[in-house]
C-alpha positions in Angstrom: 0.4 -20.2 -23.6 3.7 -21.6 -24.6 4.2 -25.3 -24.1 6.5 -26.3 -21.2 9.9 -27.8 -22.0 10.2 -31.4 -20.8 12.7 -30.7 -18.2 13.6 -27.5 -16.3 16.5 -26.5 -14.1 15.2 -25.8 -10.6 18.6 -25.4 -9.0 18.0 -21.7 -8.3 14.7 -22.2 -6.5 16.0 -22.6 -3.0 13.3 -22.1 -0.3 13.6 -19.4 2.2 10.8 -21.1 4.0 8.7 -24.1 3.1 7.8 -22.8 -0.5 4.2 -22.2 -1.4 2.7 -23.2 -4.7 3.6 -21.4 -7.9 0.2 -19.9 -8.6 -1.1 -19.3 -12.1 -1.4 -15.5 -12.5 -4.8 -14.0 -13.3 -6.0 -15.8 -16.5 -8.7 -13.2 -17.3 -7.2 -11.0 -19.9 -9.1 -7.8 -19.1 -9.3 -8.1 -15.3 -6.1 -6.7 -13.7 -7.4 -7.4 -10.1 -6.6 -10.9 -9.1 -9.2 -12.4 -6.8 -7.7 -15.8 -6.5 -9.1 -18.7 -4.5 -10.7 -18.3 -1.1 -7.6 -18.0 1.0 -6.8 -19.3 4.5 -6.4 -16.0 6.4 -3.2 -15.6 8.2 -4.3 -14.3 11.6 -2.2 -12.3 14.0 -1.6 -13.8 17.5 -4.4 -13.3 20.0 -3.5 -10.3 22.2 -6.5 -10.1 24.5 -5.5 -8.8 27.9 -7.0 -11.7 29.7 -4.6 -14.0 27.8 -1.4 -12.2 28.7 0.5 -13.3 31.8 0.2 -10.6 34.5 3.5 -9.4 36.0 3.9 -9.7 39.7 3.5 -6.6 41.8 6.5 -4.3 41.7 8.2 -6.1 38.8 8.6 -4.7 35.3 7.1 -7.0 32.7 9.6 -8.6 30.4 9.2 -7.5 26.8 7.4 -10.1 24.6 9.4 -11.3 21.7 7.8 -10.5 18.4 8.0 -12.6 15.2 6.5 -11.6 11.9 4.9 -14.5 10.2 5.8 -15.0 6.5 3.4 -13.9 3.8 2.6 -16.3 1.0 0.1 -17.1 -1.7 -3.5 -17.2 -0.4 -2.9 -14.7 2.5 -5.0 -11.6 2.7 -5.4 -8.5 4.9 -3.7 -5.2 5.8 -0.2 -6.7 5.8 -0.7 -8.0 2.2 -1.9 -4.5 1.2 1.2 -2.9 2.7 3.4 -5.4 0.9 1.7 -4.7 -2.4 2.1 -0.9 -2.0 5.8 -1.3 -1.2 6.4 -3.6 -4.2 4.6 -1.1 -6.5 6.7 1.8 -5.2 9.8 -0.2 -6.2 8.4 -0.8 -9.7 7.4 -4.5 -9.3 4.1 -4.7 -11.3 1.3 -6.6 -9.6 -2.0 -5.1 -10.8 -4.3 -3.7 -8.2 -3.5 -3.2 -4.6 -6.4 -5.3 -3.1 -5.0 -7.0 0.0 -5.1 -10.5 -1.6 -1.8 -12.4 -2.1 -2.7 -13.9 -5.5 -0.8 -14.9 -8.5 0.2 -11.4 -9.6 1.6 -10.5 -6.2 3.5 -13.8 -6.2 5.0 -12.8 -9.6 6.1 -9.5 -8.1 7.7 -11.2 -5.1 9.6 -13.6 -7.5 10.9 -10.5 -9.3 12.1 -8.8 -6.1 13.8 -12.0 -5.0 15.6 -12.4 -8.3 16.7 -8.8 -8.2 18.0 -9.3 -4.6 19.7 -12.6 -5.5 17.9 -14.5 -2.8 15.7 -17.7 -2.8 13.0 -17.6 -5.4 10.2 -19.2 -3.4 7.5 -16.5 -3.6 7.3 -16.3 0.2 7.9 -13.0 2.0 10.1 -14.2 4.9 13.1 -12.5 6.6 15.4 -12.3 3.5 12.6 -10.9 1.3 11.6 -8.3 4.0 15.2 -7.2 4.2 15.3 -6.7 0.4 12.1 -4.6 0.7 13.7 -2.6 3.5 16.8 -2.0 1.4 14.7 -0.9 -1.6 16.2 -3.4 -4.0 15.4 -2.5 -7.5 17.0 -4.0 -10.7 19.3 -1.6 -12.6 19.0 -1.5 -16.4 22.0 -1.5 -18.8 19.8 -0.3 -21.7 20.2 3.4 -22.5 17.2 5.4 -23.5 13.8 3.6 -23.8 12.9 0.0 -24.4 12.6 -3.4 -22.8 15.5 -5.3 -21.3 15.4 -9.1 -20.8 18.0 -10.3 -18.2 18.5 -14.0 -18.9 20.7 -14.6 -15.9 18.3 -13.2 -13.4 15.2 -14.0 -15.4 13.8 -10.5 -15.2 12.0 -8.3 -17.8 12.5 -4.6 -17.3 10.7 -1.7 -18.9 13.3 1.1 -19.3 12.7 4.8 -19.7 15.6 7.2 -20.1 18.0 4.5 -19.0 16.1 3.8 -15.7 13.9 0.8 -14.7 10.3 1.9 -14.4 8.7 -1.6 -14.2 10.1 -5.0 -13.4 8.5 -8.4 -14.0 9.3 -12.1 -13.3 9.9 -13.7 -16.7 10.7 -17.2 -17.9 12.9 -17.7 -21.0 14.4 -20.7 -22.9 15.1 -23.7 -20.7 18.0 -25.0 -22.8 16.3 -28.4 -23.1 15.3 -30.3 -26.2 11.7 -30.2 -27.3 9.5 -30.9 -30.4 8.1 -27.9 -32.1 4.4 -27.6 -33.1 5.4 -28.6 -36.6 7.1 -31.8 -35.4 10.7 -30.6 -35.7 13.2 -31.3 -32.9 14.6 -28.1 -31.4 16.5 -26.7 -28.4 14.7 -24.3 -26.1 17.1 -21.3 -26.4 16.6 -17.5 -26.1 19.2 -15.7 -28.4 20.9 -12.6 -27.0 21.2 -9.4 -28.9 19.7 -6.0 -29.6 16.4 -6.1 -31.5 13.2 -4.1 -32.2 9.6 -5.1 -32.1 8.6 -5.8 -35.7 5.3 -7.7 -35.5 2.5 -8.1 -32.9 -0.7 -10.2 -32.7 -3.6 -8.9 -30.7 -4.8 -12.3 -29.4 -3.6 -15.8 -29.4 -1.0 -16.8 -32.0 -0.2 -20.4 -32.7 3.5 -20.5 -33.6 6.4 -22.9 -33.9 7.3 -22.2 -30.3 3.7 -22.8 -29.0 0.5 -20.9 -28.3 1.4 -17.3 -27.5 -1.0 -14.7 -25.9 -0.8 -11.2 -27.6 2.9 -11.7 -28.6 5.3 -8.9 -29.4 7.8 -10.4 -31.9 11.3 -9.0 -31.8 13.5 -11.7 -33.4 12.0 -14.2 -35.9 9.6 -16.3 -33.9 10.8 -15.1 -30.6 8.5 -12.8 -28.7 7.4 -11.4 -25.3 4.0 -12.9 -24.7 1.4 -13.7 -22.1 1.2 -17.2 -20.5 -0.7 -18.8 -17.6 2.6 -20.3 -16.3 5.6 -18.2 -15.4 7.8 -20.1 -13.0 10.8 -18.4 -11.4 13.2 -20.4 -13.6 13.8 -20.8 -17.3 11.0 -23.0 -18.7 10.0 -21.6 -22.1 10.8 -22.8 -25.6 12.7 -19.5 -26.2 10.3 -16.6 -25.8 10.0 -14.4 -22.7 6.8 -15.2 -20.8 4.8 -12.7 -18.7 1.5 -13.2 -17.0 -1.5 -12.6 -19.3 -2.6 -9.6 -17.2 0.9 -8.1 -17.5 0.8 -8.6 -21.2 -2.6 -7.0 -21.4 -1.3 -4.0 -19.5 1.6 -3.7 -21.9 -0.8 -3.5 -24.8 -3.2 -1.1 -23.1 -0.4 1.3 -22.1 1.6 1.0 -25.3 4.8 0.1 -23.6 6.1 -2.1 -26.5 5.0 -0.5 -29.8 6.3 -1.6 -33.2 9.8 -0.3 -33.6 10.6 -0.2 -29.9 13.9 -1.6 -28.7 14.4 -5.0 -27.0 17.7 -5.9 -25.4 18.3 -9.6 -24.5 21.4 -10.2 -22.5 
């Protein structure tokens, strides 16, 4: 759980709708189904026949305008389940398809919005639905297999044979000054380059950059690691943050073994 930088740039977080809260993804390291809080259910408009206006005799009823309500953190039901399935088909990892719009689903929506270049508010409104309809999926520049960290879009991509197989919201170095755990002043920066995973810790690791969950180190003290806070903008001290559940999945499936490639660009 890497310590937050004292100031973060939120200029890219423009609301498509009134933005919902940035939820902490599932903090339980071995439970990939996010149950979340008891949500306020988003209910469809009442369509009982006795509440519809009856057309006058001989006249054709005018079509009723339809408007799809946005989906956001805390919602649940069939529409959320459909959203989750569509995100998964495009490669945006969110854990289990359970019909609950929790922290992991919000992380997947952030990733889709970043790939589409639209507002990063975690709300599925008209622009995000259009991105889903277009099948927006981030393209990798890495050839072969490995992990690609896109600093501009704040995305982490798992790449196989040059194609993106999984995409995650990530948060990298904020560019702001901070004080390291050893008391040294530093700048929160994520260095670019081509690296390999050379060290890993199966658990929490207390480092110069903060407290890191199951880190995969690729450049000195810089790592891909789990965190309870992954906002849709750069906020780390230099590492690439993922949700703790996403990091657990990476360990379980062996997606970043020692010696695997990491491209930061």
